[in-house]
C-alpha positions as CSV (number, residue, x, y, z in Angstrom):
1,M,0.0,0.0,0.0
2,S,1.5,3.4,-1.0
3,L,1.0,6.5,1.0
4,R,0.4,9.8,-0.9
5,L,1.4,12.8,1.2
6,P,0.6,16.5,0.7
7,R,3.0,18.2,-1.7
8,N,3.9,21.0,0.6
9,W,5.2,18.6,3.3
10,N,8.9,18.8,3.8
11,F,11.3,15.8,3.8
12,N,11.4,15.3,7.6
13,Q,7.6,15.4,7.9
14,K,7.2,12.8,5.2
15,K,9.9,10.6,6.8
16,D,8.2,10.8,10.2
17,M,4.8,9.9,8.8
18,S,6.3,7.0,6.9
19,K,7.8,5.7,10.2
20,I,4.4,5.9,11.9
21,V,2.6,4.1,9.2
22,R,5.3,1.4,9.0
23,S,5.4,0.9,12.8
24,Q,1.6,0.6,13.0
25,S,1.5,-1.9,10.1
26,M,4.2,-4.2,11.6
27,M,3.5,-7.3,13.6
28,A,4.5,-7.1,17.3
29,V,6.7,-9.7,18.9
30,D,6.7,-10.7,22.5
31,P,9.9,-9.2,24.1
32,A,10.4,-12.3,26.2
33,G,11.0,-14.2,22.9
34,S,8.0,-16.5,23.1
35,C,7.3,-15.8,19.4
36,N,3.7,-15.0,19.9
37,W,2.8,-12.9,16.9
38,S,-0.2,-10.5,16.9
39,Y,-1.4,-7.6,15.0
40,S,-1.7,-4.5,17.1
41,L,-4.7,-2.3,16.5
42,Q,-3.7,0.2,19.3
43,P,-1.3,3.0,18.8
44,P,2.3,2.1,19.9
45,E,3.5,3.1,23.4
46,R,5.5,6.2,23.2
47,P,9.2,5.7,24.0
48,L,10.7,7.5,27.0
49,K,14.0,8.0,25.1
50,T,15.6,6.9,21.8
51,G,19.1,7.3,20.4
52,W,22.4,5.9,19.3
53,L,24.8,4.2,21.8
54,K,27.8,1.9,21.4
55,K,27.4,-1.6,22.9
56,Q,30.3,-3.8,23.9
57,R,30.1,-7.3,22.5
58,S,30.4,-10.0,25.2
59,I,33.1,-12.2,23.5
60,V,35.2,-10.0,21.2
61,K,34.9,-6.9,23.4
62,N,34.7,-4.5,20.5
63,W,32.1,-1.8,20.3
64,Q,29.1,-1.8,18.0
65,Q,26.8,1.1,17.2
66,R,23.2,0.3,17.9
67,Y,19.9,2.3,18.0
68,F,18.3,2.0,21.5
69,V,14.7,2.5,22.4
70,L,13.6,2.9,26.1
71,K,10.0,1.9,26.4
72,G,8.2,0.7,29.5
73,Q,10.7,-1.4,31.6
74,H,12.6,-2.6,28.6
75,L,15.6,-1.2,26.7
76,S,15.5,-2.6,23.2
77,Y,18.2,-2.1,20.5
78,Y,18.3,-2.4,16.7
79,K,21.0,-2.2,14.0
80,D,19.4,0.9,12.4
81,E,16.9,3.5,13.3
82,D,14.5,2.2,10.6
83,D,15.2,-1.5,11.2
84,S,12.2,-3.5,12.4
85,K,14.3,-6.5,13.4
86,L,15.0,-6.6,17.2
87,Q,18.6,-7.3,18.1
88,G,18.0,-7.6,21.8
89,V,16.1,-6.5,24.9
90,I,17.5,-5.5,28.3
91,R,15.0,-5.9,31.1
92,L,15.5,-3.0,33.6
93,S,13.3,-3.9,36.5
94,G,15.5,-4.3,39.5
95,S,18.7,-3.6,37.5
96,T,21.6,-1.6,38.7
97,I,22.9,1.3,36.5
98,K,26.2,2.8,37.2
99,E,28.8,5.0,35.4
100,V,32.1,3.4,34.5
101,A,35.4,5.2,34.0
102,G,36.7,4.5,30.5
103,T,40.3,3.6,29.7
104,S,42.6,5.6,27.5
105,D,42.5,2.9,24.8
106,E,38.7,3.4,24.4
107,G,37.3,5.9,22.0
108,G,35.4,7.7,24.7
109,R,35.0,7.9,28.5
110,F,31.2,8.2,28.6
111,I,30.6,4.6,29.6
112,F,27.8,3.2,31.8
113,E,26.9,-0.4,32.8
114,V,23.5,-2.0,33.2
115,I,23.6,-5.0,35.6
116,P,20.3,-6.9,35.3
117,G,18.5,-7.8,38.5
118,I,17.9,-11.4,39.5
119,S,14.3,-12.7,39.0
120,R,12.8,-15.8,40.6
121,D,13.8,-18.1,37.7
122,Q,17.3,-16.8,37.3
123,N,20.6,-17.0,39.2
124,R,23.7,-14.9,39.3
125,T,25.6,-17.4,37.2
126,G,23.7,-16.6,34.0
127,Q,23.7,-12.9,34.4
128,D,25.6,-10.7,32.0
129,S,26.0,-7.0,32.3
130,Y,25.8,-4.6,29.4
131,L,28.4,-2.0,28.8
132,L,27.1,1.0,26.8
133,M,28.9,4.1,25.6
134,A,27.4,7.5,24.9
135,N,28.8,10.3,22.7
136,S,29.0,12.9,25.5
137,Q,28.9,13.3,29.2
138,S,25.5,15.0,29.2
139,E,24.0,12.3,26.9
140,M,25.3,9.6,29.2
141,E,23.8,11.3,32.3
142,D,20.5,11.6,30.6
143,W,20.4,7.9,29.8
144,V,21.6,6.9,33.3
145,K,19.0,9.1,35.0
146,L,16.1,7.7,33.0
147,L,17.3,4.1,33.3
148,R,17.6,4.4,37.1
149,R,14.1,5.9,37.2
150,V,12.7,2.9,35.3
151,A,14.8,0.3,37.1
152,G,13.9,1.4,40.6
153,S,16.2,1.5,43.6
154,P,17.1,-0.9,46.4
155,L,16.2,-0.2,50.0
156,G,18.2,2.6,51.6
157,V,19.0,4.4,48.3
158,V,18.0,8.1,48.5
159,F,18.4,9.4,44.9
160,G,16.0,7.9,42.4
161,Q,14.0,6.3,45.2
162,Q,10.2,6.7,45.6
163,L,9.4,9.3,48.2
164,V,7.1,7.1,50.2
165,E,9.8,4.3,50.3
166,T,12.4,6.8,51.6
167,M,10.1,8.1,54.3
168,V,9.3,4.5,55.5
169,Y,12.9,3.5,55.5
170,E,14.1,6.6,57.4
171,Q,11.8,6.1,60.3
172,R,14.5,4.0,61.8
173,F,16.4,7.2,62.4
174,G,13.5,8.9,64.1
175,Q,10.3,10.6,62.9
176,H,10.7,13.1,60.1
177,Q,8.2,15.1,58.1
178,V,10.5,15.1,55.0
179,P,13.6,13.1,53.9
180,I,16.6,13.6,56.0
181,L,18.6,14.9,53.0
182,V,16.1,17.7,52.4
183,E,16.2,18.7,56.1
184,K,20.0,18.7,56.2
185,C,20.3,20.8,53.0
186,A,17.7,23.3,54.1
187,E,19.3,23.7,57.6
188,F,22.7,24.3,56.1
189,I,21.4,26.8,53.6
190,R,19.5,28.7,56.4
191,K,22.8,29.0,58.3
192,H,25.1,29.9,55.4
193,G,23.2,30.7,52.3
194,L,20.2,33.0,52.9
195,N,22.3,36.0,51.7
196,E,24.3,34.1,49.1
197,E,23.8,35.7,45.7
198,G,22.3,33.4,43.1
199,I,21.5,30.6,45.6
200,F,19.7,27.7,43.8
201,R,20.6,29.4,40.5
202,L,24.4,29.1,40.4
203,P,25.8,25.5,40.2
204,G,27.9,24.0,42.9
205,Q,31.1,21.8,42.6
206,D,30.1,19.0,40.3
207,N,32.5,16.4,41.8
208,L,31.4,17.2,45.4
209,V,27.7,16.9,44.4
210,K,28.5,13.5,43.0
211,Q,30.4,12.4,46.1
212,L,27.6,13.5,48.4
213,R,24.9,11.9,46.3
214,D,26.8,8.5,46.3
215,A,27.5,8.8,50.0
216,F,23.7,9.1,50.7
217,D,23.0,6.3,48.3
218,A,25.6,4.1,50.1
219,G,23.6,4.5,53.4
220,E,25.8,7.2,54.9
221,R,24.3,10.4,56.3
222,P,27.2,12.9,55.7
223,S,27.2,16.2,57.4
224,F,28.2,19.5,55.8
225,D,31.0,21.4,57.5
226,R,31.7,25.1,57.4
227,E,34.0,24.7,54.4
228,T,31.2,23.1,52.3
229,D,30.2,25.3,49.4
230,V,26.6,26.4,49.9
231,H,25.9,26.2,46.1
232,T,27.0,22.6,46.2
233,V,24.4,21.8,48.9
234,A,21.8,23.8,46.9
235,S,22.6,21.7,43.8
236,L,22.3,18.5,45.8
237,F,18.9,19.7,47.0
238,K,17.7,20.3,43.5
239,L,19.2,17.0,42.2
240,Y,17.2,15.0,44.7
241,L,14.0,16.5,43.6
242,R,14.9,16.2,39.9
243,E,15.8,12.4,40.3
244,L,12.6,11.4,42.1
245,P,11.0,8.7,39.9
246,E,7.7,10.6,40.1
247,P,7.7,14.3,40.9
248,V,6.3,15.8,44.1
249,I,3.2,16.7,42.1
250,P,2.1,13.2,40.8
251,W,1.6,12.8,37.1
252,T,-2.1,12.2,37.6
253,Q,-2.5,15.7,38.9
254,Y,-0.2,17.5,36.4
255,E,-3.0,18.7,34.2
256,D,-5.1,19.7,37.2
257,F,-2.2,22.0,38.4
258,L,-1.9,23.5,35.0
259,L,-5.6,24.3,35.1
260,C,-5.0,26.0,38.5
261,G,-2.4,28.2,36.8
262,Q,-4.9,29.2,34.1
263,L,-7.6,30.0,36.7
264,L,-5.2,32.0,38.9
265,A,-4.4,34.2,35.9
266,A,-8.1,34.6,35.0
267,D,-9.8,34.7,38.4
268,E,-7.5,34.7,41.4
269,T,-10.2,33.7,43.9
270,K,-11.4,30.7,41.9
271,G,-7.8,29.7,41.1
272,H,-6.9,29.8,44.8
273,Q,-9.9,27.6,45.7
274,Q,-9.0,25.1,43.0
275,L,-5.4,25.0,44.1
276,M,-6.4,24.3,47.7
277,K,-8.5,21.4,46.4
278,Q,-5.7,19.9,44.4
279,L,-3.3,20.2,47.4
280,S,-5.8,18.4,49.6
281,L,-5.7,15.4,47.2
282,L,-1.9,15.0,47.3
283,P,-0.5,11.9,49.1
284,Q,0.6,12.8,52.6
285,D,4.4,12.5,52.0
286,N,4.1,14.6,48.9
287,Y,2.0,17.3,50.6
288,K,4.4,17.6,53.6
289,L,7.5,17.8,51.3
290,L,5.8,20.4,49.1
291,S,4.7,22.4,52.2
292,Y,8.2,22.2,53.6
293,I,9.8,23.4,50.4
294,C,7.4,26.3,49.9
295,R,8.0,27.6,53.4
296,F,11.7,27.3,53.0
297,L,11.7,29.1,49.6
298,Y,9.6,31.9,51.2
299,E,12.5,32.4,53.7
300,I,14.9,32.5,50.8
301,Q,13.0,35.2,49.0
302,Q,12.8,37.4,52.1
303,N,16.5,38.0,51.5
304,A,16.0,38.8,47.8
305,S,17.7,42.2,48.2
306,S,21.0,40.4,48.8
307,N,20.6,36.9,47.2
308,K,18.8,38.3,44.1
309,M,16.3,35.4,44.2
310,S,12.8,36.7,44.1
311,V,9.7,34.6,44.3
312,E,9.5,34.5,40.5
313,N,13.1,33.4,40.2
314,L,12.6,30.6,42.7
315,A,9.4,29.6,41.0
316,T,11.3,29.3,37.7
317,V,14.0,27.1,39.2
318,F,11.8,24.8,41.3
319,G,8.7,24.6,39.2
320,V,10.2,22.3,36.6
321,N,11.5,20.0,39.4
322,L,8.3,19.8,41.4
323,I,5.7,19.9,38.6
324,R,6.7,18.1,35.4
325,P,4.9,15.9,32.8
326,K,5.4,12.2,32.5
327,V,6.7,12.6,28.9
328,E,9.1,15.6,28.9
329,D,8.9,16.6,25.2
330,P,9.5,20.2,24.2
331,A,5.9,20.9,23.1
332,T,4.4,19.7,26.5
333,I,7.0,21.6,28.5
334,M,6.4,24.8,26.6
335,R,2.7,24.5,27.0
336,G,2.9,24.2,30.8
337,T,5.8,26.6,31.5
338,H,3.7,29.8,32.2
339,H,1.1,28.0,34.2
340,I,3.6,26.1,36.4
341,Q,5.4,29.4,37.0
342,K,2.1,31.0,38.2
343,V,1.2,28.1,40.5
344,M,4.6,27.9,42.0
345,T,4.7,31.6,42.6
346,V,1.4,31.5,44.5
347,M,2.4,28.4,46.5
348,I,5.5,30.2,47.8
349,S,3.8,33.6,48.4
350,D,0.6,32.2,50.0
351,H,2.2,29.3,51.8
352,I,0.6,30.3,55.1
353,T,-2.9,30.0,53.7
354,L,-2.3,27.0,51.4
355,F,-0.2,24.9,53.9
356,P,-1.6,25.4,57.4
357,V,0.9,24.3,60.0
358,S,-1.7,22.2,61.9
359,K,-1.9,19.8,59.0
360,D,1.8,19.0,59.3
361,V,1.7,18.0,63.0
362,V,2.2,14.3,63.6
363,P,0.0,13.0,66.5
364,S,2.1,11.8,69.4
365,L,-0.7,9.9,71.2
366,P,-2.8,6.9,70.1
367,L,-6.3,7.4,68.9
368,Q,-9.1,7.7,71.4
369,K,-12.2,5.5,71.2
370,N,-14.3,8.3,69.8
371,D,-11.8,8.6,66.9
372,S,-12.4,5.0,65.7
373,K,-14.5,6.1,62.8
374,K,-11.8,8.4,61.6
375,A,-9.2,5.7,61.7
376,S,-11.3,3.5,59.4
377,V,-11.1,6.2,56.7
378,P,-8.2,5.6,54.3
379,R,-5.9,8.5,54.6
380,S,-4.4,9.2,51.2
381,S,-4.7,13.0,51.2
382,V,-4.3,15.9,53.6
383,G,-8.0,16.4,54.1
384,W,-7.6,14.0,57.0
385,G,-8.6,13.2,60.5
386,A,-6.7,10.0,61.0
387,V,-3.1,9.1,61.8
388,E,-0.4,9.3,59.2
389,R,0.2,5.6,58.8
390,P,-0.5,2.5,60.9
391,L,1.9,2.3,63.8
392,S,3.1,-1.1,62.5
393,S,4.6,0.6,59.4
394,R,5.6,4.0,60.7
395,G,6.9,3.1,64.2
396,N,5.6,2.0,67.6
397,R,4.7,4.1,70.5
398,T,8.2,4.2,71.7
399,Q,9.2,5.8,68.4
400,W,6.4,8.4,68.7
401,Q,7.8,9.3,72.1
402,T,11.3,9.5,70.6
403,F,10.0,12.1,68.2
404,L,9.3,14.3,71.2
405,R,13.0,14.2,72.0
406,K,14.0,15.1,68.5
407,D,16.8,17.5,69.4
408,D,18.6,14.8,71.5
409,L,18.2,12.3,68.7
410,W,19.6,14.7,66.2
411,E,22.7,15.3,68.3
412,E,23.3,11.6,68.7
413,L,22.7,11.0,65.0
414,K,25.0,13.9,64.1
415,R,27.9,12.5,66.2
416,E,27.5,9.1,64.5
417,I,27.5,10.3,60.9
418,E,30.3,12.8,61.4
419,I,32.8,10.0,62.1
420,R,32.1,8.2,58.9
421,E,34.5,8.7,56.0
422,K,33.4,10.0,52.6
423,K,34.1,7.9,49.6
424,G,36.1,9.6,46.9
425,Y,34.9,9.9,43.4
426,E,36.3,11.7,40.3
427,E,33.3,11.3,38.0
428,R,31.7,14.5,36.9
429,I,28.0,15.3,37.1
430,N,26.8,17.9,34.8
431,E,24.6,20.5,36.6
432,K,21.8,21.7,34.3
433,E,20.2,24.9,35.3
434,N,16.5,25.1,34.6
435,Y,16.6,28.5,33.1
436,E,19.1,27.3,30.6
437,V,16.9,24.3,29.7
438,W,13.9,26.6,29.0
439,A,16.1,28.8,26.9
440,K,17.3,25.9,24.8
441,V,13.7,24.7,24.3
442,V,12.6,28.1,23.2
443,R,15.6,28.3,20.7
444,L,14.8,24.8,19.5
445,N,11.2,25.7,18.7
446,E,12.3,28.9,17.0
447,E,14.7,27.0,14.8
448,I,12.1,24.4,13.9
449,E,9.7,27.1,13.0
450,K,12.3,28.8,10.8
451,E,13.1,25.5,9.1
452,K,9.4,25.0,8.4
453,N,9.1,28.5,6.9
454,K,12.1,27.9,4.8
455,S,10.7,24.6,3.5
456,A,7.4,26.3,2.7
457,D,9.1,29.1,0.9
458,L,11.2,26.6,-1.1
459,E,8.0,24.7,-2.0
460,R,6.4,27.9,-3.2
461,K,9.4,28.8,-5.3
462,L,9.5,25.4,-6.9
463,Q,5.9,25.7,-7.8
464,D,6.4,29.2,-9.2
465,I,9.4,27.8,-11.3
466,E,7.3,25.0,-12.6
467,C,4.5,27.4,-13.5
468,S,6.9,29.7,-15.2
469,R,8.5,26.9,-17.1
470,D,5.1,25.7,-18.3
471,D,4.3,29.3,-19.4
472,T,7.6,29.5,-21.3
473,E,7.0,26.2,-23.0
474,N,3.5,27.3,-24.1
475,K,4.9,30.6,-25.4
476,N,7.7,28.8,-27.3
477,K,5.2,26.5,-28.9
478,L,3.0,29.4,-30.0
479,L,6.0,31.3,-31.3
480,E,7.1,28.2,-33.3
481,Q,3.6,27.8,-34.7
482,E,3.6,31.5,-35.8
483,I,7.0,31.1,-37.5
484,L,5.8,28.0,-39.3
485,D,2.6,29.8,-40.4
486,S,4.6,32.8,-41.5
487,M,7.0,30.6,-43.6
488,K,4.0,28.8,-45.2
489,S,2.4,32.1,-46.2
490,M,5.7,33.4,-47.7
491,K,5.8,30.3,-50.0
């Protein structure tokens, strides 16, 4: 079956449409290799990421260029971008993804390894890791971040771990409203960074950010001394939020928060009411973390005269980390930028109204008999009247009492973590500032629009040339006929 496309489409548009038609007409194969063939009538699942990587062969140990597609919990690879024949599939669930330092003999140093997890029907003997090489540091970090998000994290890991899992795990260190890392970063910045110009906008020391991240993921709780660069701590704070598998505002509420931004711009009162409703629907841990961050950012902007970070500047930096779509394509990002900025600005400015302190207080006493009806109500949002979690999962009564002696516990914990050594790393982590990302997206869209206009102009010129050529040919024919007629009359 041939596909006839409009004449004014440019080459890339025709190529993209051909791929879509070809992919929808192909037969789908079971990734597990069971050879169950079926025709898919549903549109294909959209990949999280695609691109070229080099893959090291298991026996010869040389590198092969392959086209990789990250979709769901599988990383598939092909010989060519347009090739329909699957070369292999890497199952990511439970896998470990780590960066590897390349040797001087290799054509690049942007290498990372995927070590598959062990399922019930597998053992370590049959497990092979996959060495992959990217073309640049930033490209490698993009792949590693996404792969870690899909693969999930083992217990105790902080970065890339689900927020609720981190909160449950950290109860062994005492009761906390937010992750310990967030508390420690905020406390340090309060002491040393409130008047620091460009706080949360200027990047910190990349190698130290990487060291601190890996130390937290290794189960350590490193403390920051007076010599620690405050911008490094701020970068670590942002990195934690950026690497959450699902942002603080869940994907299911992304569109609702964009609507809040639209309403706030059109009718502030209605927008405020809608925003309070959406906040009340957040999971408890998400609500408490968002509340903590907004109060903390309000403290930051109170010193805007010295740190140059107004509410609007902070909203720009943090909005993309707290409220982001599931598929982060340029079109979706650009559509939501203005609304996210508006919502984030209001949440910081009106945090006292939007986040009442009473809703953050963890009850220190068991429920009374007359509260039994409340306890039976599932508590998944902050419009609650029940305890945060059953005591079996969030700590027994002794732990609740320990929370009352929080200061003593912190001092003991602080002495313990200060004697641990930090692991040394030399790998570089590329700090990406959000305002630079937005600028790149804007420039990319402008360039795409310019290319479309150029293509349209070229099409029009070609049509004009064709019309002009036809006119010239007709005129030549008429002229030839006149000459022939004239010659016949002369005879």
